[in-house]
C-alpha positions as CSV (number, residue, x, y, z in Angstrom):
1,X,87.3,91.3,67.6
2,X,84.0,92.1,67.6
3,X,83.4,89.1,70.1
4,X,86.0,90.5,72.5
5,X,84.2,94.1,72.6
6,X,80.7,92.2,72.9
7,X,82.1,90.5,75.8
8,X,83.6,93.7,77.5
9,X,80.0,95.2,77.4
10,X,78.2,92.3,78.2
11,X,79.7,91.8,81.3
12,X,80.0,95.5,82.6
13,X,76.3,95.7,81.8
14,X,75.5,92.4,84.2
15,X,77.6,93.9,87.0
16,X,75.8,97.2,86.5
17,X,72.2,95.6,86.5
18,X,72.4,92.9,88.4
19,X,74.5,94.4,91.6
20,X,73.1,97.8,91.1
21,X,76.2,100.1,90.7
22,X,75.5,103.0,89.1
23,X,100.0,109.3,85.5
24,X,101.2,110.2,88.0
25,X,98.6,110.6,90.8
26,X,99.6,111.4,94.0
27,X,96.5,112.3,95.6
28,X,96.3,110.7,99.4
29,X,93.1,110.2,101.7
30,X,92.7,112.8,104.5
31,X,94.4,112.1,107.7
32,X,91.3,112.4,109.3
33,X,88.6,110.9,107.1
34,X,84.9,111.7,108.1
35,X,83.6,108.7,106.4
36,X,81.7,106.3,108.9
37,X,79.0,103.9,108.7
38,X,76.6,102.8,111.2
39,X,74.2,100.2,111.9
40,X,72.6,98.6,114.8
41,X,73.0,95.1,115.7
42,X,69.8,95.4,117.6
43,X,66.9,93.6,116.2
44,X,64.6,96.1,113.5
45,X,61.3,95.4,112.1
46,X,62.8,95.5,108.7
47,X,66.1,95.2,106.7
48,X,65.0,98.4,105.1
49,X,64.7,100.2,108.8
50,X,68.1,98.2,109.7
51,X,69.8,99.7,106.7
52,X,68.6,103.4,107.0
53,X,71.0,103.5,110.0
54,X,73.6,103.2,107.6
55,X,75.6,106.4,106.7
56,X,77.2,106.2,103.0
57,X,80.5,106.8,101.9
58,X,80.6,110.4,101.0
59,X,81.4,110.6,97.5
60,X,81.7,114.0,96.6
61,X,84.9,115.5,98.8
62,X,86.5,112.1,97.8
63,X,86.3,113.2,94.1
64,X,86.8,116.6,94.8
65,X,90.6,115.5,96.8
66,X,91.4,113.3,93.5
67,X,90.3,115.0,90.6
68,X,90.5,118.7,90.7
69,X,88.8,121.0,88.1
70,X,90.8,121.0,85.1
71,X,90.0,124.3,82.6
72,X,88.4,123.1,79.3
73,X,90.5,125.2,77.2
74,X,93.5,123.1,78.5
75,X,91.9,119.9,77.8
76,X,93.8,118.3,74.8
77,X,91.0,117.6,71.8
78,X,92.7,114.1,71.1
79,X,91.9,113.3,74.8
80,X,88.4,114.3,73.8
81,X,88.6,111.7,70.5
82,X,90.1,109.0,73.0
83,X,87.3,109.1,75.8
84,X,84.8,109.0,72.4
85,X,85.2,105.5,72.4
86,X,83.8,105.4,76.1
87,X,80.2,105.0,77.4
88,X,80.5,108.3,79.0
89,X,82.9,110.7,77.0
90,X,82.3,113.5,79.3
91,X,83.0,111.9,82.3
92,X,86.3,110.1,80.8
93,X,87.6,113.5,79.8
94,X,86.7,115.2,83.7
95,X,88.6,111.7,85.3
96,X,91.6,111.3,83.2
97,X,92.7,115.3,82.1
98,X,93.7,115.9,86.1
99,X,96.2,113.4,86.0
100,X,97.5,113.9,82.4
101,X,100.9,114.8,81.7
102,X,103.3,114.7,78.5
103,X,101.8,113.8,75.6
104,X,98.2,112.9,75.0
105,X,97.6,109.8,72.8
106,X,95.7,106.3,73.3
107,X,98.6,104.3,74.9
108,X,99.4,107.2,77.6
109,X,95.9,107.8,78.0
110,X,95.3,104.4,79.2
111,X,98.7,104.0,81.1
112,X,97.4,107.1,83.4
113,X,93.6,106.3,84.0
114,X,95.4,102.5,85.2
115,X,97.8,104.5,87.6
116,X,94.9,106.5,88.9
117,X,92.7,103.8,89.3
118,X,95.4,102.1,91.4
119,X,95.4,105.1,93.6
120,X,91.9,105.5,94.2
121,X,91.2,102.0,95.3
122,X,94.1,102.1,97.6
123,X,92.8,105.1,99.1
124,X,88.9,103.6,99.4
125,X,90.6,100.8,100.9
126,X,92.2,102.1,103.6
127,X,88.8,104.3,104.3
128,X,87.1,101.0,104.7
129,X,90.0,99.4,107.0
130,X,89.7,102.7,109.6
131,X,86.2,102.8,109.4
132,X,85.8,99.1,110.3
133,X,88.1,99.4,113.2
134,X,86.0,102.2,114.7
135,X,84.3,101.2,118.2
136,X,81.1,102.6,117.0
137,X,80.8,100.3,113.9
138,X,78.5,97.3,114.2
139,X,79.2,93.8,113.7
140,X,77.3,93.3,110.5
141,X,78.8,96.7,108.7
142,X,82.3,96.0,110.1
143,X,82.7,92.1,108.7
144,X,81.1,93.7,105.5
145,X,83.9,96.2,104.9
146,X,86.6,93.5,106.0
147,X,85.2,91.6,103.0
148,X,85.3,94.8,101.0
149,X,88.9,95.6,101.8
150,X,89.6,92.0,100.6
151,X,88.1,92.5,97.7
152,X,89.8,96.0,97.1
153,X,93.0,94.4,97.7
154,X,92.3,91.9,95.1
155,X,91.3,94.6,92.7
156,X,94.7,96.1,93.4
157,X,96.2,93.1,92.7
158,X,94.6,93.0,89.2
159,X,95.7,96.4,88.4
160,X,98.8,95.7,89.1
161,X,98.9,92.8,87.0
162,X,97.3,95.0,84.3
163,X,100.3,97.5,84.8
164,X,102.7,94.6,84.2
165,X,100.7,93.7,81.2
166,X,100.7,97.2,79.9
167,X,104.6,97.4,80.1
168,X,104.9,94.9,77.6
169,X,102.3,96.1,75.6
170,X,99.8,92.9,76.2
171,X,96.9,95.1,76.1
172,X,94.6,92.1,75.9
173,X,95.7,91.0,79.3
174,X,95.1,94.9,80.7
175,X,91.7,94.4,79.6
176,X,90.9,91.1,81.1
177,X,92.5,92.5,84.5
178,X,90.5,95.5,84.5
179,X,87.1,93.4,84.2
180,X,88.3,91.4,86.8
181,X,88.6,94.7,89.2
182,X,85.4,95.3,88.1
183,X,84.1,92.3,89.5
184,X,86.0,92.6,92.6
185,X,84.1,95.9,93.1
186,X,80.6,94.2,92.7
187,X,81.5,91.5,95.3
188,X,82.0,94.4,98.4
189,X,78.7,95.7,97.6
190,X,77.3,92.2,97.8
191,X,79.1,91.4,101.2
192,X,76.4,94.0,102.9
193,X,73.6,92.2,101.2
194,X,74.7,88.9,102.3
195,X,74.6,90.3,105.7
196,X,70.8,91.3,105.6
197,X,71.4,95.0,105.0
198,X,69.0,96.4,102.1
199,X,71.6,99.0,101.5
200,X,75.8,99.3,101.3
201,X,77.3,102.4,102.1
202,X,80.0,101.8,99.5
203,X,77.6,101.7,96.7
204,X,78.6,105.0,95.5
205,X,81.9,104.9,95.5
206,X,81.7,101.3,94.1
207,X,79.8,102.3,91.2
208,X,82.3,105.1,90.3
209,X,85.1,102.5,90.4
210,X,83.2,100.2,88.1
211,X,82.6,103.2,86.2
212,X,86.1,104.0,85.8
213,X,87.7,100.8,84.9
214,X,85.1,100.6,82.6
215,X,86.7,103.6,80.6
216,X,89.8,101.7,80.6
217,X,88.1,98.3,79.4
218,X,86.6,100.5,76.3
219,X,90.0,102.5,75.6
220,X,91.4,99.0,75.8
221,X,89.3,97.6,73.3
222,X,90.0,100.1,71.3
223,X,93.5,100.0,71.1
224,X,93.5,96.3,70.4
225,X,91.6,97.1,67.3
226,X,93.8,99.4,66.2
227,X,96.7,96.9,66.7
228,X,94.7,94.1,64.7
229,X,94.1,96.6,61.9
230,X,97.7,97.5,61.7
């Protein structure tokens, strides 16, 4: 089991260092999203100047729409204990608590996390697709966003497999599929760099999705440890 834990931590750290990425969820994307990414296709003196024309995904309104504030007094103490096994317990609590209903335990918390992640990725994918079809979006950014959309749908497929595995209590598979989703988010950012752009406008949201999925990796690891002990 220590091998599994070390493996998940290693994979998580590799993606953060090499790629630089920092329920019942019912949220929906705005009917008129304000997110748009622009980059001139004309030659520029340097990649940095070229990529500076990119406008990054505006993370703040997206998170506000999906994670309403929850009064600290209403947060179950068990959730704080559950999130204590993650790399950022405070943030873990803040993203799970808004979608938590019913009993609070490790199993229900993991379920809420996976279902919420599914909603988040579908919404981000929809926004990326809309921006890629905007006539003002440059060719390089459009091509990169199309690759991102493909990776997001692969992530959605992996999250779907995680939910299926969860339904039969196969937490090892849940763990594996969440790590696979983290890989997909990393490949999205890489698409922009491969187009010669020094920045990815999706970096902030991908970093958040990676961190969110990593909470699930940490919690599923702890869940597997408890099962083995029993």
